[in-house]
N, C-alpha and C positions, 0 to 999 in steps of 0.2 A: 504494500500500499504506500502510495506517495504521501509525503509529509503535508499536513494541512496547517496553514497559519491564517488566523483571523485577526485582522487589524480592526480595532474597535475604539469606542470612546464612550464615556458616561452619557446617560440620557439619550441613547440612540435606539429607538424602537426596532428599526430593521436589523440592528446588531443583535438584539435579544431574540428576534425571530430566527436569525441564522444560527445562533447558539442552540436554541430549542430544537431546530431541525437536526443539527449535527448530533446533539445529545440523544434525541429520540431514536436516531438511526445508528447509534453505537459507534460514531467516529471519534477517534482521539484527535485532538487538535491543540495547537498552541495559540494562546491569546496574546496579542500585543496591543496594549492600550496606548494610543498615540498622544493622549493628554498627560500621562504619567511618565512616559518613556520617550525622551527626545530622539534617541537613536532610532526607535521604531517609527517616529514621525518622519524623520529624514529618509529612512529606508522606503517608506510608503511613497513619498513624493519623488525621490530621486531614482530609486531602483525600479519602482513599479509605475511611475508617472500617474499616480492616483491621488486625488484630493478629497475622496469621500470614504465614509465608512457605512456599512461594512465593506471591506475589501478582503476577499478570500483568495489565498495563493495555494494552489494544489499542484505541486510539481512545477511545471513550466506555465501553467494556466493561471491567469489573473482574472478574477471576476469582481468587477466594481459595482457596488450597490447590491441590493437584494434581488437576485435574479435566480429564482428557484429552478427553472428549467436548465439554465447554464450550470448551476451547482450540481444538479442531479446528473447531468451529462458528464461533467468533469469527474464525478465520483463513480461513474459507470452504473448509475442507478436509474431505472426507467420510471 
């Protein structure tokens, strides 16, 4: 299984929905809070060219925003 990284921030309803989806489907993932972790914020903007949360990185796939179908596809889930 590819590593899953979730870039998030406090008070982000789509981030919470993404966490619920990953938890309910048994996926292990790493959370990076861009408000508490300056390095994570820099990573998000510079490495992944994303300025929104949630941003989910699964291997080489970057999903910006809550995109359930893209998320399922990247995880090999129909």
